[in-house]
Gaussian input, Z-matrix of N, CA and C with variables (Angstrom, degrees):
# hf/3-21g

backbone

0 1
 N
 C     1     B1
 C     2     B2     1     A1
 N     3     B3     2     A2     1     D1
 C     4     B4     3     A3     2     D2
 C     5     B5     4     A4     3     D3
 N     6     B6     5     A5     4     D4
 C     7     B7     6     A6     5     D5
 C     8     B8     7     A7     6     D6
 N     9     B9     8     A8     7     D7
 C    10    B10     9     A9     8     D8
 C    11    B11    10    A10     9     D9
 N    12    B12    11    A11    10    D10
 C    13    B13    12    A12    11    D11
 C    14    B14    13    A13    12    D12
 N    15    B15    14    A14    13    D13
 C    16    B16    15    A15    14    D14
 C    17    B17    16    A16    15    D15
 N    18    B18    17    A17    16    D16
 C    19    B19    18    A18    17    D17
 C    20    B20    19    A19    18    D18
 N    21    B21    20    A20    19    D19
 C    22    B22    21    A21    20    D20
 C    23    B23    22    A22    21    D21
 N    24    B24    23    A23    22    D22
 C    25    B25    24    A24    23    D23
 C    26    B26    25    A25    24    D24
 N    27    B27    26    A26    25    D25
 C    28    B28    27    A27    26    D26
 C    29    B29    28    A28    27    D27
 N    30    B30    29    A29    28    D28
 C    31    B31    30    A30    29    D29
 C    32    B32    31    A31    30    D30
 N    33    B33    32    A32    31    D31
 C    34    B34    33    A33    32    D32
 C    35    B35    34    A34    33    D33
 N    36    B36    35    A35    34    D34
 C    37    B37    36    A36    35    D35
 C    38    B38    37    A37    36    D36
 N    39    B39    38    A38    37    D37
 C    40    B40    39    A39    38    D38
 C    41    B41    40    A40    39    D39
 N    42    B42    41    A41    40    D40
 C    43    B43    42    A42    41    D41
 C    44    B44    43    A43    42    D42
 N    45    B45    44    A44    43    D43
 C    46    B46    45    A45    44    D44
 C    47    B47    46    A46    45    D45
 N    48    B48    47    A47    46    D46
 C    49    B49    48    A48    47    D47
 C    50    B50    49    A49    48    D48
 N    51    B51    50    A50    49    D49
 C    52    B52    51    A51    50    D50
 C    53    B53    52    A52    51    D51
 N    54    B54    53    A53    52    D52
 C    55    B55    54    A54    53    D53
 C    56    B56    55    A55    54    D54
 N    57    B57    56    A56    55    D55
 C    58    B58    57    A57    56    D56
 C    59    B59    58    A58    57    D57
 N    60    B60    59    A59    58    D58
 C    61    B61    60    A60    59    D59
 C    62    B62    61    A61    60    D60
 N    63    B63    62    A62    61    D61
 C    64    B64    63    A63    62    D62
 C    65    B65    64    A64    63    D63
 N    66    B66    65    A65    64    D64
 C    67    B67    66    A66    65    D65
 C    68    B68    67    A67    66    D66
 N    69    B69    68    A68    67    D67
 C    70    B70    69    A69    68    D68
 C    71    B71    70    A70    69    D69
 N    72    B72    71    A71    70    D70
 C    73    B73    72    A72    71    D71
 C    74    B74    73    A73    72    D72
 N    75    B75    74    A74    73    D73
 C    76    B76    75    A75    74    D74
 C    77    B77    76    A76    75    D75
 N    78    B78    77    A77    76    D76
 C    79    B79    78    A78    77    D77
 C    80    B80    79    A79    78    D78
 N    81    B81    80    A80    79    D79
 C    82    B82    81    A81    80    D80
 C    83    B83    82    A82    81    D81
 N    84    B84    83    A83    82    D82
 C    85    B85    84    A84    83    D83
 C    86    B86    85    A85    84    D84
 N    87    B87    86    A86    85    D85
 C    88    B88    87    A87    86    D86
 C    89    B89    88    A88    87    D87
 N    90    B90    89    A89    88    D88
 C    91    B91    90    A90    89    D89
 C    92    B92    91    A91    90    D90
 N    93    B93    92    A92    91    D91
 C    94    B94    93    A93    92    D92
 C    95    B95    94    A94    93    D93
 N    96    B96    95    A95    94    D94
 C    97    B97    96    A96    95    D95
 C    98    B98    97    A97    96    D96
 N    99    B99    98    A98    97    D97
 C   100   B100    99    A99    98    D98
 C   101   B101   100   A100    99    D99
 N   102   B102   101   A101   100   D100
 C   103   B103   102   A102   101   D101
 C   104   B104   103   A103   102   D102
 N   105   B105   104   A104   103   D103
 C   106   B106   105   A105   104   D104
 C   107   B107   106   A106   105   D105
 N   108   B108   107   A107   106   D106
 C   109   B109   108   A108   107   D107
 C   110   B110   109   A109   108   D108
 N   111   B111   110   A110   109   D109
 C   112   B112   111   A111   110   D110
 C   113   B113   112   A112   111   D111
 N   114   B114   113   A113   112   D112
 C   115   B115   114   A114   113   D113
 C   116   B116   115   A115   114   D114
 N   117   B117   116   A116   115   D115
 C   118   B118   117   A117   116   D116
 C   119   B119   118   A118   117   D117
 N   120   B120   119   A119   118   D118
 C   121   B121   120   A120   119   D119
 C   122   B122   121   A121   120   D120
 N   123   B123   122   A122   121   D121
 C   124   B124   123   A123   122   D122
 C   125   B125   124   A124   123   D123
 N   126   B126   125   A125   124   D124
 C   127   B127   126   A126   125   D125
 C   128   B128   127   A127   126   D126
 N   129   B129   128   A128   127   D127
 C   130   B130   129   A129   128   D128
 C   131   B131   130   A130   129   D129
 N   132   B132   131   A131   130   D130
 C   133   B133   132   A132   131   D131
 C   134   B134   133   A133   132   D132
 N   135   B135   134   A134   133   D133
 C   136   B136   135   A135   134   D134
 C   137   B137   136   A136   135   D135
 N   138   B138   137   A137   136   D136
 C   139   B139   138   A138   137   D137
 C   140   B140   139   A139   138   D138
 N   141   B141   140   A140   139   D139
 C   142   B142   141   A141   140   D140
 C   143   B143   142   A142   141   D141
 N   144   B144   143   A143   142   D142
 C   145   B145   144   A144   143   D143
 C   146   B146   145   A145   144   D144
 N   147   B147   146   A146   145   D145
 C   148   B148   147   A147   146   D146
 C   149   B149   148   A148   147   D147
 N   150   B150   149   A149   148   D148
 C   151   B151   150   A150   149   D149
 C   152   B152   151   A151   150   D150
 N   153   B153   152   A152   151   D151
 C   154   B154   153   A153   152   D152
 C   155   B155   154   A154   153   D153
 N   156   B156   155   A155   154   D154
 C   157   B157   156   A156   155   D155
 C   158   B158   157   A157   156   D156
 N   159   B159   158   A158   157   D157
 C   160   B160   159   A159   158   D158
 C   161   B161   160   A160   159   D159
 N   162   B162   161   A161   160   D160
 C   163   B163   162   A162   161   D161
 C   164   B164   163   A163   162   D162
 N   165   B165   164   A164   163   D163
 C   166   B166   165   A165   164   D164
 C   167   B167   166   A166   165   D165
 N   168   B168   167   A167   166   D166
 C   169   B169   168   A168   167   D167
 C   170   B170   169   A169   168   D168
 N   171   B171   170   A170   169   D169
 C   172   B172   171   A171   170   D170
 C   173   B173   172   A172   171   D171
 N   174   B174   173   A173   172   D172
 C   175   B175   174   A174   173   D173
 C   176   B176   175   A175   174   D174
 N   177   B177   176   A176   175   D175
 C   178   B178   177   A177   176   D176
 C   179   B179   178   A178   177   D177
 N   180   B180   179   A179   178   D178
 C   181   B181   180   A180   179   D179
 C   182   B182   181   A181   180   D180
 N   183   B183   182   A182   181   D181
 C   184   B184   183   A183   182   D182
 C   185   B185   184   A184   183   D183
 N   186   B186   185   A185   184   D184
 C   187   B187   186   A186   185   D185
 C   188   B188   187   A187   186   D186
 N   189   B189   188   A188   187   D187
 C   190   B190   189   A189   188   D188
 C   191   B191   190   A190   189   D189
 N   192   B192   191   A191   190   D190
 C   193   B193   192   A192   191   D191
 C   194   B194   193   A193   192   D192
 N   195   B195   194   A194   193   D193
 C   196   B196   195   A195   194   D194
 C   197   B197   196   A196   195   D195
 N   198   B198   197   A197   196   D196
 C   199   B199   198   A198   197   D197
 C   200   B200   199   A199   198   D198
 N   201   B201   200   A200   199   D199
 C   202   B202   201   A201   200   D200
 C   203   B203   202   A202   201   D201
 N   204   B204   203   A203   202   D202
 C   205   B205   204   A204   203   D203
 C   206   B206   205   A205   204   D204
 N   207   B207   206   A206   205   D205
 C   208   B208   207   A207   206   D206
 C   209   B209   208   A208   207   D207
 N   210   B210   209   A209   208   D208
 C   211   B211   210   A210   209   D209
 C   212   B212   211   A211   210   D210
 N   213   B213   212   A212   211   D211
 C   214   B214   213   A213   212   D212
 C   215   B215   214   A214   213   D213
 N   216   B216   215   A215   214   D214
 C   217   B217   216   A216   215   D215
 C   218   B218   217   A217   216   D216
 N   219   B219   218   A218   217   D217
 C   220   B220   219   A219   218   D218
 C   221   B221   220   A220   219   D219
 N   222   B222   221   A221   220   D220
 C   223   B223   222   A222   221   D221
 C   224   B224   223   A223   222   D222
 N   225   B225   224   A224   223   D223
 C   226   B226   225   A225   224   D224
 C   227   B227   226   A226   225   D225
 N   228   B228   227   A227   226   D226
 C   229   B229   228   A228   227   D227
 C   230   B230   229   A229   228   D228
 N   231   B231   230   A230   229   D229
 C   232   B232   231   A231   230   D230
 C   233   B233   232   A232   231   D231
 N   234   B234   233   A233   232   D232
 C   235   B235   234   A234   233   D233
 C   236   B236   235   A235   234   D234
 N   237   B237   236   A236   235   D235
 C   238   B238   237   A237   236   D236
 C   239   B239   238   A238   237   D237
 N   240   B240   239   A239   238   D238
 C   241   B241   240   A240   239   D239
 C   242   B242   241   A241   240   D240
 N   243   B243   242   A242   241   D241
 C   244   B244   243   A243   242   D242
 C   245   B245   244   A244   243   D243
 N   246   B246   245   A245   244   D244
 C   247   B247   246   A246   245   D245
 C   248   B248   247   A247   246   D246
 N   249   B249   248   A248   247   D247
 C   250   B250   249   A249   248   D248
 C   251   B251   250   A250   249   D249
 N   252   B252   251   A251   250   D250
 C   253   B253   252   A252   251   D251
 C   254   B254   253   A253   252   D252
 N   255   B255   254   A254   253   D253
 C   256   B256   255   A255   254   D254
 C   257   B257   256   A256   255   D255
 N   258   B258   257   A257   256   D256
 C   259   B259   258   A258   257   D257
 C   260   B260   259   A259   258   D258
 N   261   B261   260   A260   259   D259
 C   262   B262   261   A261   260   D260
 C   263   B263   262   A262   261   D261
 N   264   B264   263   A263   262   D262
 C   265   B265   264   A264   263   D263
 C   266   B266   265   A265   264   D264
 N   267   B267   266   A266   265   D265
 C   268   B268   267   A267   266   D266
 C   269   B269   268   A268   267   D267
 N   270   B270   269   A269   268   D268
 C   271   B271   270   A270   269   D269
 C   272   B272   271   A271   270   D270
 N   273   B273   272   A272   271   D271
 C   274   B274   273   A273   272   D272
 C   275   B275   274   A274   273   D273
 N   276   B276   275   A275   274   D274
 C   277   B277   276   A276   275   D275
 C   278   B278   277   A277   276   D276
 N   279   B279   278   A278   277   D277
 C   280   B280   279   A279   278   D278
 C   281   B281   280   A280   279   D279
 N   282   B282   281   A281   280   D280
 C   283   B283   282   A282   281   D281
 C   284   B284   283   A283   282   D282
 N   285   B285   284   A284   283   D283
 C   286   B286   285   A285   284   D284
 C   287   B287   286   A286   285   D285
 N   288   B288   287   A287   286   D286
 C   289   B289   288   A288   287   D287
 C   290   B290   289   A289   288   D288
 N   291   B291   290   A290   289   D289
 C   292   B292   291   A291   290   D290
 C   293   B293   292   A292   291   D291
 N   294   B294   293   A293   292   D292
 C   295   B295   294   A294   293   D293
 C   296   B296   295   A295   294   D294
 N   297   B297   296   A296   295   D295
 C   298   B298   297   A297   296   D296
 C   299   B299   298   A298   297   D297
 N   300   B300   299   A299   298   D298
 C   301   B301   300   A300   299   D299
 C   302   B302   301   A301   300   D300
 N   303   B303   302   A302   301   D301
 C   304   B304   303   A303   302   D302
 C   305   B305   304   A304   303   D303
 N   306   B306   305   A305   304   D304
 C   307   B307   306   A306   305   D305
 C   308   B308   307   A307   306   D306
 N   309   B309   308   A308   307   D307
 C   310   B310   309   A309   308   D308
 C   311   B311   310   A310   309   D309
 N   312   B312   311   A311   310   D310
 C   313   B313   312   A312   311   D311
 C   314   B314   313   A313   312   D312
 N   315   B315   314   A314   313   D313
 C   316   B316   315   A315   314   D314
 C   317   B317   316   A316   315   D315
 N   318   B318   317   A317   316   D316
 C   319   B319   318   A318   317   D317
 C   320   B320   319   A319   318   D318
 N   321   B321   320   A320   319   D319
 C   322   B322   321   A321   320   D320
 C   323   B323   322   A322   321   D321
 N   324   B324   323   A323   322   D322
 C   325   B325   324   A324   323   D323
 C   326   B326   325   A325   324   D324
 N   327   B327   326   A326   325   D325
 C   328   B328   327   A327   326   D326
 C   329   B329   328   A328   327   D327
 N   330   B330   329   A329   328   D328
 C   331   B331   330   A330   329   D329
 C   332   B332   331   A331   330   D330

   B1=1.4856
   B2=1.4208
   B3=1.3162
   B4=1.4930
   B5=1.4987
   B6=1.4070
   B7=1.3622
   B8=1.5672
   B9=1.2423
   B10=1.4392
   B11=1.6935
   B12=1.3340
   B13=1.5223
   B14=1.4640
   B15=1.3471
   B16=1.4311
   B17=1.5408
   B18=1.2892
   B19=1.4901
   B20=1.6484
   B21=1.3091
   B22=1.4871
   B23=1.5405
   B24=1.3293
   B25=1.4863
   B26=1.6677
   B27=1.3289
   B28=1.4565
   B29=1.5493
   B30=1.3925
   B31=1.4196
   B32=1.4965
   B33=1.3876
   B34=1.4617
   B35=1.4474
   B36=1.3554
   B37=1.5146
   B38=1.5134
   B39=1.3263
   B40=1.5342
   B41=1.3676
   B42=1.3664
   B43=1.5849
   B44=1.4310
   B45=1.2646
   B46=1.4703
   B47=1.5499
   B48=1.3665
   B49=1.4346
   B50=1.5049
   B51=1.2707
   B52=1.6053
   B53=1.4324
   B54=1.3522
   B55=1.4654
   B56=1.6244
   B57=1.3335
   B58=1.3921
   B59=1.5237
   B60=1.2582
   B61=1.5372
   B62=1.3984
   B63=1.3832
   B64=1.4593
   B65=1.5342
   B66=1.3424
   B67=1.5594
   B68=1.5173
   B69=1.3706
   B70=1.4689
   B71=1.4045
   B72=1.2527
   B73=1.4011
   B74=1.5440
   B75=1.2690
   B76=1.4830
   B77=1.5531
   B78=1.3930
   B79=1.3638
   B80=1.5408
   B81=1.4429
   B82=1.5397
   B83=1.3988
   B84=1.4294
   B85=1.4905
   B86=1.3857
   B87=1.2610
   B88=1.4969
   B89=1.5156
   B90=1.3174
   B91=1.4959
   B92=1.5890
   B93=1.3232
   B94=1.4980
   B95=1.5447
   B96=1.3436
   B97=1.3884
   B98=1.5761
   B99=1.3641
   B100=1.5403
   B101=1.5155
   B102=1.3623
   B103=1.4385
   B104=1.4594
   B105=1.3997
   B106=1.3947
   B107=1.4860
   B108=1.2938
   B109=1.4678
   B110=1.4722
   B111=1.2088
   B112=1.5007
   B113=1.5971
   B114=1.2864
   B115=1.4176
   B116=1.5261
   B117=1.3320
   B118=1.6237
   B119=1.4659
   B120=1.2820
   B121=1.4209
   B122=1.5270
   B123=1.2218
   B124=1.4099
   B125=1.6094
   B126=1.1952
   B127=1.3861
   B128=1.4965
   B129=1.3940
   B130=1.4496
   B131=1.6209
   B132=1.3317
   B133=1.5128
   B134=1.4997
   B135=1.3268
   B136=1.5556
   B137=1.3698
   B138=1.4553
   B139=1.4905
   B140=1.5222
   B141=1.2953
   B142=1.5018
   B143=1.4210
   B144=1.4144
   B145=1.4428
   B146=1.4249
   B147=1.4780
   B148=1.4942
   B149=1.4907
   B150=1.3582
   B151=1.4025
   B152=1.5816
   B153=1.2663
   B154=1.5145
   B155=1.5739
   B156=1.2857
   B157=1.5681
   B158=1.4958
   B159=1.4083
   B160=1.4494
   B161=1.5179
   B162=1.3484
   B163=1.5135
   B164=1.5914
   B165=1.4399
   B166=1.4378
   B167=1.4600
   B168=1.3016
   B169=1.5087
   B170=1.4699
   B171=1.3331
   B172=1.4147
   B173=1.4565
   B174=1.3708
   B175=1.4402
   B176=1.5792
   B177=1.4102
   B178=1.5219
   B179=1.5686
   B180=1.2706
   B181=1.4899
   B182=1.5353
   B183=1.3984
   B184=1.4485
   B185=1.5214
   B186=1.4081
   B187=1.4118
   B188=1.5734
   B189=1.2999
   B190=1.4931
   B191=1.6375
   B192=1.2792
   B193=1.5084
   B194=1.5377
   B195=1.3042
   B196=1.3795
   B197=1.5570
   B198=1.5070
   B199=1.5066
   B200=1.5754
   B201=1.2684
   B202=1.4726
   B203=1.5397
   B204=1.3428
   B205=1.5598
   B206=1.5397
   B207=1.3395
   B208=1.5610
   B209=1.5377
   B210=1.2678
   B211=1.4671
   B212=1.5986
   B213=1.3293
   B214=1.4822
   B215=1.5784
   B216=1.4376
   B217=1.3980
   B218=1.4973
   B219=1.4219
   B220=1.3792
   B221=1.5463
   B222=1.3504
   B223=1.4504
   B224=1.4154
   B225=1.4353
   B226=1.4029
   B227=1.3859
   B228=1.3788
   B229=1.4266
   B230=1.5058
   B231=1.3018
   B232=1.3711
   B233=1.6953
   B234=1.2589
   B235=1.5005
   B236=1.4952
   B237=1.4122
   B238=1.4133
   B239=1.5153
   B240=1.4268
   B241=1.4774
   B242=1.5828
   B243=1.2199
   B244=1.4812
   B245=1.5921
   B246=1.3473
   B247=1.3164
   B248=1.5805
   B249=1.2401
   B250=1.5053
   B251=1.5314
   B252=1.2949
   B253=1.4534
   B254=1.4585
   B255=1.4189
   B256=1.4950
   B257=1.5375
   B258=1.2813
   B259=1.4140
   B260=1.6349
   B261=1.2245
   B262=1.4484
   B263=1.5303
   B264=1.3216
   B265=1.4536
   B266=1.4969
   B267=1.3210
   B268=1.3960
   B269=1.4570
   B270=1.3892
   B271=1.5480
   B272=1.4807
   B273=1.3221
   B274=1.4684
   B275=1.6733
   B276=1.3241
   B277=1.4241
   B278=1.5756
   B279=1.1822
   B280=1.5630
   B281=1.4586
   B282=1.3088
   B283=1.4621
   B284=1.6314
   B285=1.2198
   B286=1.3477
   B287=1.4794
   B288=1.3247
   B289=1.4225
   B290=1.4579
   B291=1.2911
   B292=1.5933
   B293=1.5779
   B294=1.2766
   B295=1.4283
   B296=1.5742
   B297=1.3068
   B298=1.4254
   B299=1.6799
   B300=1.2327
   B301=1.4052
   B302=1.5845
   B303=1.2915
   B304=1.4008
   B305=1.4856
   B306=1.2748
   B307=1.4708
   B308=1.5073
   B309=1.3304
   B310=1.4581
   B311=1.4883
   B312=1.2698
   B313=1.5069
   B314=1.5010
   B315=1.2706
   B316=1.5166
   B317=1.5827
   B318=1.2846
   B319=1.4038
   B320=1.4397
   B321=1.2367
   B322=1.4299
   B323=1.5694
   B324=1.3062
   B325=1.4654
   B326=1.5806
   B327=1.3884
   B328=1.5094
   B329=1.4682
   B330=1.3449
   B331=1.4965
   B332=1.3720
   A1=111.73
   A2=108.14
   A3=116.76
   A4=110.94
   A5=116.17
   A6=120.58
   A7=111.13
   A8=114.45
   A9=119.44
   A10=103.93
   A11=114.44
   A12=118.14
   A13=104.81
   A14=118.34
   A15=120.48
   A16=103.31
   A17=114.99
   A18=122.92
   A19=101.14
   A20=109.81
   A21=121.02
   A22=107.82
   A23=118.39
   A24=120.38
   A25=107.88
   A26=118.28
   A27=114.85
   A28=108.53
   A29=114.79
   A30=118.60
   A31=120.20
   A32=111.70
   A33=120.31
   A34=111.62
   A35=118.56
   A36=118.10
   A37=110.37
   A38=119.60
   A39=121.11
   A40=113.28
   A41=118.92
   A42=124.65
   A43=109.92
   A44=114.15
   A45=118.94
   A46=114.98
   A47=112.69
   A48=119.55
   A49=104.01
   A50=121.20
   A51=118.73
   A52=114.11
   A53=117.86
   A54=121.60
   A55=106.52
   A56=115.57
   A57=118.73
   A58=114.34
   A59=118.96
   A60=121.81
   A61=109.36
   A62=119.53
   A63=119.74
   A64=114.65
   A65=111.60
   A66=113.01
   A67=117.31
   A68=113.06
   A69=120.79
   A70=111.85
   A71=125.14
   A72=132.46
   A73=113.24
   A74=116.10
   A75=119.06
   A76=100.22
   A77=113.77
   A78=117.51
   A79=117.87
   A80=109.18
   A81=110.22
   A82=110.64
   A83=109.90
   A84=121.71
   A85=111.30
   A86=115.41
   A87=123.59
   A88=112.10
   A89=115.56
   A90=121.66
   A91=107.58
   A92=116.97
   A93=125.66
   A94=106.95
   A95=115.90
   A96=118.64
   A97=105.78
   A98=116.23
   A99=117.53
   A100=103.31
   A101=112.34
   A102=125.11
   A103=105.41
   A104=115.23
   A105=127.28
   A106=119.99
   A107=119.87
   A108=121.36
   A109=108.26
   A110=122.19
   A111=120.18
   A112=109.09
   A113=118.12
   A114=123.71
   A115=106.58
   A116=117.57
   A117=118.71
   A118=104.79
   A119=125.62
   A120=121.12
   A121=106.31
   A122=124.11
   A123=127.32
   A124=108.16
   A125=118.70
   A126=122.05
   A127=115.08
   A128=116.47
   A129=116.18
   A130=112.00
   A131=114.90
   A132=119.31
   A133=109.25
   A134=117.06
   A135=123.20
   A136=113.78
   A137=115.85
   A138=118.30
   A139=105.09
   A140=118.20
   A141=118.67
   A142=119.45
   A143=111.23
   A144=118.13
   A145=118.23
   A146=112.83
   A147=118.45
   A148=110.26
   A149=118.90
   A150=123.94
   A151=109.74
   A152=116.72
   A153=115.07
   A154=108.71
   A155=117.16
   A156=115.37
   A157=108.74
   A158=122.78
   A159=122.60
   A160=112.52
   A161=111.77
   A162=115.26
   A163=112.29
   A164=116.90
   A165=120.07
   A166=112.84
   A167=118.11
   A168=121.24
   A169=112.69
   A170=118.07
   A171=120.98
   A172=112.68
   A173=118.49
   A174=121.25
   A175=109.82
   A176=111.85
   A177=115.05
   A178=116.88
   A179=114.64
   A180=116.11
   A181=111.94
   A182=109.05
   A183=119.89
   A184=110.23
   A185=116.08
   A186=115.20
   A187=105.84
   A188=112.71
   A189=120.43
   A190=102.90
   A191=110.32
   A192=119.27
   A193=103.48
   A194=116.16
   A195=122.95
   A196=104.40
   A197=105.90
   A198=111.10
   A199=101.73
   A200=112.37
   A201=119.70
   A202=110.34
   A203=114.18
   A204=116.94
   A205=105.72
   A206=116.46
   A207=128.73
   A208=99.25
   A209=116.91
   A210=122.69
   A211=107.77
   A212=116.01
   A213=117.92
   A214=101.59
   A215=113.47
   A216=120.20
   A217=117.03
   A218=117.87
   A219=119.01
   A220=113.79
   A221=114.77
   A222=116.50
   A223=113.11
   A224=119.55
   A225=125.17
   A226=116.62
   A227=114.36
   A228=123.30
   A229=115.17
   A230=117.65
   A231=123.86
   A232=107.13
   A233=112.23
   A234=116.03
   A235=109.15
   A236=119.65
   A237=116.64
   A238=117.60
   A239=113.86
   A240=115.09
   A241=113.56
   A242=114.36
   A243=116.19
   A244=109.99
   A245=119.52
   A246=121.07
   A247=110.55
   A248=120.77
   A249=130.76
   A250=106.10
   A251=118.74
   A252=122.33
   A253=111.52
   A254=112.77
   A255=117.09
   A256=110.77
   A257=118.56
   A258=122.50
   A259=112.64
   A260=115.05
   A261=118.40
   A262=114.05
   A263=110.60
   A264=124.30
   A265=114.07
   A266=123.30
   A267=122.83
   A268=116.16
   A269=114.68
   A270=114.85
   A271=107.17
   A272=123.98
   A273=124.11
   A274=108.33
   A275=118.67
   A276=118.36
   A277=108.40
   A278=120.59
   A279=125.36
   A280=111.78
   A281=121.50
   A282=125.25
   A283=104.74
   A284=123.62
   A285=123.54
   A286=117.58
   A287=120.37
   A288=128.56
   A289=111.54
   A290=114.14
   A291=118.33
   A292=107.01
   A293=114.17
   A294=120.22
   A295=106.18
   A296=114.96
   A297=126.60
   A298=111.65
   A299=111.30
   A300=118.90
   A301=110.27
   A302=122.31
   A303=119.33
   A304=115.66
   A305=116.94
   A306=119.92
   A307=109.16
   A308=115.01
   A309=113.49
   A310=112.94
   A311=119.19
   A312=121.33
   A313=106.61
   A314=112.15
   A315=122.18
   A316=111.80
   A317=117.42
   A318=121.58
   A319=107.18
   A320=119.42
   A321=123.95
   A322=109.19
   A323=113.36
   A324=117.86
   A325=110.71
   A326=112.43
   A327=116.13
   A328=103.35
   A329=115.09
   A330=119.10
   A331=112.75
   D1=153.30
   D2=179.58
   D3=-134.09
   D4=149.76
   D5=172.77
   D6=-104.17
   D7=119.01
   D8=179.04
   D9=-90.94
   D10=124.95
   D11=178.69
   D12=-113.90
   D13=113.81
   D14=-177.61
   D15=-117.96
   D16=125.80
   D17=172.84
   D18=-100.67
   D19=106.16
   D20=-178.64
   D21=-93.71
   D22=113.15
   D23=179.40
   D24=-91.30
   D25=-28.59
   D26=176.11
   D27=-86.65
   D28=79.41
   D29=-174.91
   D30=-62.29
   D31=-13.37
   D32=178.00
   D33=-71.29
   D34=-13.30
   D35=-178.03
   D36=-101.89
   D37=15.23
   D38=-176.05
   D39=-61.55
   D40=-46.36
   D41=-178.29
   D42=-61.33
   D43=-46.95
   D44=178.42
   D45=-60.83
   D46=-39.01
   D47=-177.70
   D48=-70.68
   D49=-54.08
   D50=177.21
   D51=-51.38
   D52=-37.23
   D53=-174.68
   D54=-67.32
   D55=-47.40
   D56=178.77
   D57=-65.41
   D58=-32.39
   D59=169.19
   D60=-58.32
   D61=-53.57
   D62=179.41
   D63=-57.14
   D64=-42.26
   D65=175.16
   D66=-59.72
   D67=-19.00
   D68=174.27
   D69=-96.27
   D70=16.22
   D71=178.79
   D72=64.72
   D73=28.32
   D74=175.38
   D75=-110.21
   D76=115.77
   D77=-166.53
   D78=-114.98
   D79=3.84
   D80=178.67
   D81=-140.47
   D82=139.34
   D83=175.66
   D84=-158.28
   D85=147.29
   D86=175.85
   D87=-107.89
   D88=123.48
   D89=-172.90
   D90=-108.00
   D91=121.52
   D92=176.27
   D93=-111.18
   D94=141.21
   D95=170.35
   D96=-84.05
   D97=145.85
   D98=-174.27
   D99=-148.92
   D100=167.96
   D101=171.44
   D102=-149.89
   D103=140.86
   D104=177.58
   D105=-61.41
   D106=151.36
   D107=179.38
   D108=-61.46
   D109=-51.11
   D110=-168.91
   D111=-63.12
   D112=-38.68
   D113=-178.43
   D114=-64.58
   D115=-36.43
   D116=-179.49
   D117=-74.42
   D118=-35.22
   D119=-175.47
   D120=-76.21
   D121=-36.72
   D122=174.92
   D123=-58.67
   D124=-55.15
   D125=-177.85
   D126=-60.19
   D127=-31.53
   D128=177.95
   D129=-98.75
   D130=2.22
   D131=-178.53
   D132=41.06
   D133=50.57
   D134=174.32
   D135=-68.91
   D136=-32.27
   D137=-174.52
   D138=-124.37
   D139=132.63
   D140=178.84
   D141=-54.72
   D142=-47.40
   D143=-178.35
   D144=-64.77
   D145=-23.06
   D146=-179.29
   D147=-68.14
   D148=-29.08
   D149=178.87
   D150=-53.29
   D151=-34.99
   D152=-178.13
   D153=-72.62
   D154=-14.35
   D155=179.15
   D156=-85.18
   D157=-0.17
   D158=177.87
   D159=-52.14
   D160=-40.26
   D161=-173.82
   D162=-67.45
   D163=-16.39
   D164=172.60
   D165=-75.96
   D166=-13.54
   D167=-175.44
   D168=-110.08
   D169=49.30
   D170=175.85
   D171=-70.22
   D172=-17.61
   D173=-178.66
   D174=-66.88
   D175=127.06
   D176=-175.85
   D177=-70.28
   D178=-0.12
   D179=178.62
   D180=-62.49
   D181=125.93
   D182=-174.57
   D183=-93.98
   D184=-34.86
   D185=-175.97
   D186=-150.56
   D187=175.69
   D188=-175.62
   D189=-134.54
   D190=175.36
   D191=178.17
   D192=-120.18
   D193=132.46
   D194=165.26
   D195=-103.74
   D196=122.09
   D197=-176.54
   D198=-111.47
   D199=128.46
   D200=174.86
   D201=-106.50
   D202=125.04
   D203=-176.53
   D204=-134.82
   D205=112.54
   D206=171.43
   D207=-76.98
   D208=132.24
   D209=179.23
   D210=-152.25
   D211=150.47
   D212=173.40
   D213=-66.26
   D214=156.50
   D215=-178.14
   D216=-51.32
   D217=-34.25
   D218=-174.33
   D219=-77.70
   D220=-8.29
   D221=-177.86
   D222=-100.39
   D223=0.02
   D224=172.63
   D225=-48.35
   D226=-53.18
   D227=-179.87
   D228=-63.51
   D229=-31.06
   D230=177.10
   D231=-62.49
   D232=-49.72
   D233=179.82
   D234=-60.31
   D235=-45.64
   D236=177.37
   D237=-62.78
   D238=-28.58
   D239=172.00
   D240=-68.85
   D241=-41.51
   D242=178.54
   D243=-62.53
   D244=-42.72
   D245=175.20
   D246=-56.49
   D247=-48.19
   D248=177.21
   D249=-53.00
   D250=-49.52
   D251=-168.66
   D252=-72.02
   D253=-48.20
   D254=-176.34
   D255=-79.24
   D256=-51.45
   D257=-165.12
   D258=-94.28
   D259=-16.81
   D260=179.04
   D261=94.42
   D262=-163.12
   D263=179.89
   D264=-69.12
   D265=110.53
   D266=179.52
   D267=-76.03
   D268=-5.01
   D269=175.82
   D270=-85.58
   D271=2.21
   D272=174.65
   D273=-86.93
   D274=156.92
   D275=-170.28
   D276=-70.26
   D277=150.60
   D278=170.54
   D279=59.93
   D280=35.44
   D281=-178.66
   D282=-110.66
   D283=-34.10
   D284=-175.13
   D285=134.47
   D286=-169.76
   D287=-179.45
   D288=-157.29
   D289=138.36
   D290=178.36
   D291=-129.49
   D292=143.97
   D293=168.79
   D294=-150.51
   D295=166.99
   D296=-175.50
   D297=-124.33
   D298=136.48
   D299=178.76
   D300=-117.80
   D301=147.39
   D302=171.68
   D303=-84.67
   D304=139.93
   D305=177.96
   D306=-102.40
   D307=116.45
   D308=-179.52
   D309=-77.43
   D310=-36.37
   D311=176.95
   D312=-142.19
   D313=153.54
   D314=177.48
   D315=-145.65
   D316=142.15
   D317=-178.91
   D318=-135.73
   D319=129.80
   D320=176.99
   D321=120.32
   D322=173.52
   D323=-172.30
   D324=-81.23
   D325=132.14
   D326=177.11
   D327=-118.13
   D328=111.94
   D329=-170.58
   D330=-75.37

């Protein structure tokens, strides 16, 4: 089993993304609201030099979604394809990030 961790910056694509996962027979995901560290530091002005980074964050995005998807190993590539199809090229700025972790043991129903 693998855990796909996808930080979705384009939150307006969430419904379409979930629909496409379902179409590919991936029926379970956990969605968490999140915000990046740099954005929080800028909002709080915790560090003086961080204030100069404010100009780098003209993007109006306030939050992201962290989507956790536990899948059998062979479905990992399917999830990545859905991300590419719905959300676009993650090598572009402010699009998101995805990575996969191995799950050594899992207990509970995986739909």
